[in-house]
N, C-alpha and C positions, 0 to 999 in steps of 0.2 A: 330207436325210435317207436310209436307207441300210437295205435289209431284209436282213439277215445271219445265217447260219446258224452258232450254237458247238456244242460238244461240250457233250453231256449227259448222262448215265447211264442203263442200261436196266436195273440190277437182276437178277432172275434168270429171273423170269416162271414154270415155264418157257413154251414155246413148243407148243403144239397141234402144229407142223411145220414145215417148212422151218429155215434158218438164221438165226444173228445178224447182225442188221444193225447200222450205227451207230444211237446213238438222241439225235439232237441236239434241241438248242432254236432258236428264232426269236426275233430282235432285232428290232426298229424303234430306231433309232441316229440320234438330232440329233446336227450338228456345227455348230460357227461357220464361220465365210466363212475362218479361220485355219487349218480341220482340227481344231478339240479339241471333244471329245466333252463337249453341252449335257446328255445324258439318254440314257438308252438302257431301253427295255422288253420283255420276254419276252412274245411274244403267243401263244406255247404255254405247254402248262401244268405243265410239269416241275418236280420241288423236291426240296428234299434227301431227303425222303418218299416223294415219288412219281418214279418211273422208268420208263422208256419201255413198259419190260415190265408195269407194273401197270396192273390193271385203272379204266378213266375216262382214262389218259395222251391228250396229243395233240402229238404232235413230229413231228421230222422226221428221215427217215431216207433213204435211200439213192434211193427214187423220188420223183420231181418233188420236188427239193428248192430250190421256188425259187415267186417271186411276183411281186405285183404292188403298187406303191401309188398313192394317190391322196389329192387335197388338198381340202377343202370352202373354205377361204380362213381357216378357224379349226383345224380338226382333223386329222387323220390316218389315212387308213385301210390297214388290209393283208390282201389277200386270197390265198392262197399257198396250198399244196400239205402237207396233214397227215395222218401215220398215224394210225388210231383202235383203240385196245387195249381187247378187249371178251375179259371173263371167258367161260372153257366150260369150265366144270366143273374138273378139277383145272390146267387152263392157259389157258392166253392166246392169242385169234386176234388178226393186226394188218393191218386193212383199211386203204385209202385214198380219201382223200375231200379234201376243201379244207373253210378256217377263214376266218372273214373278222372282223377284231378293228380299232376304231376307240379313237386315244388324244385327250387335248385336248393344247394347247401345251407343258403341261406334260412330260408323260409319260405321264399316269396313265389306265389303261384307263378304256372308257366302255363303260356298257351300251345299248341299242338304235342309233339311226343306223344299223338293216340290218345290226349285226352278229350274229353266228350263231357256234354249235361247231362246227356241220360241214354243209356242203348240201349240193354234188353229192357220189356216190361210185357206183362208181368214180371218180375224178376226174383230169385233167390241164388244161394249160396256161389256168390260171385268169387272169383278166382283167378290171377295174376301170376304173371312170372317175367322176367329180363330173359330175351335169348340175346346172348351177345354173338349168336349168330350172322343174326340178320339185325342186329341192333333195333331192337322194338320191342316194346312189352307185348306181352299175349296173353289175352283174356276169355275164358269161358262163363257160362252163367247157366242156369236153369230158368224156364220160360214157359211160360202159357201159352205165349204167341205159337201157335203150333204144336205146342207141348214137347218141346225137343232143350236137349243141351248143346248150345250157338257158341258162335262167334257174335259177339257187339259190334256195332256200328261200321259197315253194315252188316245187317242179319246172314249169318254161313252155317246152317244145319249143322254138328257134329253129329247125332245121333240123336234118330227119332225115339219119341217117348209116348208118354200117354196120361193127360192130367187126369187122373184118380186120388190125388192125393199122396201118391205116392212115390213120386220123381223129385230124387235130390242129386247136386251134383257135389260131388268128391274134392278133388287138388287135382294141380293142373302140374307135372313133371316134363322135364326137357328129354326127347328120346335119345339114342344112345347117337346115332351117325346126325339125322334131320327129323325135323316135326317135333311131333310133341306127345303122351297119354294124359287122358281124364280119366279120373274113376269118376264113375257116378252108377247111382242105384236107381233100381225102378223090382215095385212089389216084395221089397225088402232083401233082392239078390244085387248084387254088387257087379259092375263090368270095367274092364278098361277098352279104351279107345283112341288108335293111334290116328291122329291126322294133322297134315301140314296146314293149310287154309280150307277151312270148312269141313268136307264130309268126311267121317273116319273110314280108313282105305284097311284098317284091320280091328278084329272086338274079339276078345279076350274074354268070357264067361267066368269068372273064379268062383270059390266055394264059401266068398264071403256072405254069410248071411245079416246083412244089417242096412240100413238106410243111411248112413252116414260112412262111408269110407276114408279111410287116412291113406295119401299115396305121398309119398317123399322122395325124392333122390337118394338113393345110396351108395355110396360109391359109382362104378359104373353102372349101376343096378338101378333097380327100384324097390320099392319096401311097401306093401298094400297092410296096413292094419285095419280092427274091426273090433266091435262089442263084442264081447261074451262074458255072459255071468258079472261078475264085479271085476273080472280080468279084462285083456286084451287079447286077441288073436290077430299073425302076423305070418307074410310069406314074402320071402325073397322072389320078385322078377326080373328076365334081362332085361333092358331096358330099350334094346334091339327088337327081341324077335318076341316079347311076351311072354316066352317060355315060364316056366316055373323055375326057380333053383332051390336042391333042399326041400327039407319040409317045412308044414307051418310049426309055430313056436309060440308059446305063451311071454306076453309082457305083463308083469305083476303090478301093475298102475288101473285106475279107474277109467274109462273111458268118457268123451263128453264129445256130442252131436260136433258144434263147432270148434274145438279145440283144433290146432295144427301140429305135426312134428316139425325141426329145426334141421336141413342138412349141415355136415359139417366138413372141412374141406379134407379132414382125414379120412374121409368114408364112413364114418359113424354117420347116426340121427337120432334127435334126443326128441321128448315127449315132454313137456309139464304138466302133472297133473294132481288134481287136490289131492291134498295127503290127509291123515288121519283124525286133523281134529280141522275145524272154519278158517283157521289161520295159518293151516300150515299146507307147503306146496311138496309135491315127490316127483322127481325129475329120473325119467328113466334111458337110461342111454342105450342104444342099440351099436354095439362096437361093429369095427369093421369086417367084412366078408372077406376071406384070405383068397 
């Protein structure tokens, strides 16, 4: 399954201010193991009759044109940044929020399941996971609504921040027994927050000097990674207590702000990075910790 942006139409608007931006669609696309498309489903709402600059449009533009996928064992959820078009007299304003949509195994859109038209606004770094313990999709965003890391729909503050251009969300993982850990950054310093529903009940100040920390489940622990020169540094943490496990180590691939690690059932984690050429990919695999 991939979450992909594709070209859409803006129509005429007109905009109340600002300049024209791309009006793209967001699709969930499922492939088989041979790379053939099984189905595709648009999770924005553009049609031939509704362009990006029409009232009520939900589309993808230049800002936060990415998201995350989660799987509950049957259905697939997409949580992503979305542009929100609102009529304002004889013109339209465009805001930025987020949107969560769920599809069934055939690609048909579903209601419920925690989905929503838009949640956090203005929002960025949308993150989602499936919690089998509570049978729910769980999400966090960074938002300038009170400048915080929050859970959407309805808003619940996880961690208070500051809207100074340095507030970014990282990733979201299951904690060992209950609740969740999310990584986030303010002023280039990464933190870990443990929470269940709303406010964090534990904060871990990490040694990661980064605006975009990566966090992934790593067996019964978790792995935090961040950019360091032309490589990445990483640190293992206990997924229950938040304490460090062992020492920092280097992962010899290039970082990207919005890429994510993938956890595997054997307790390892992997990261797809840019290779040595513009057409190559280098996979780093962090093997299980005994």
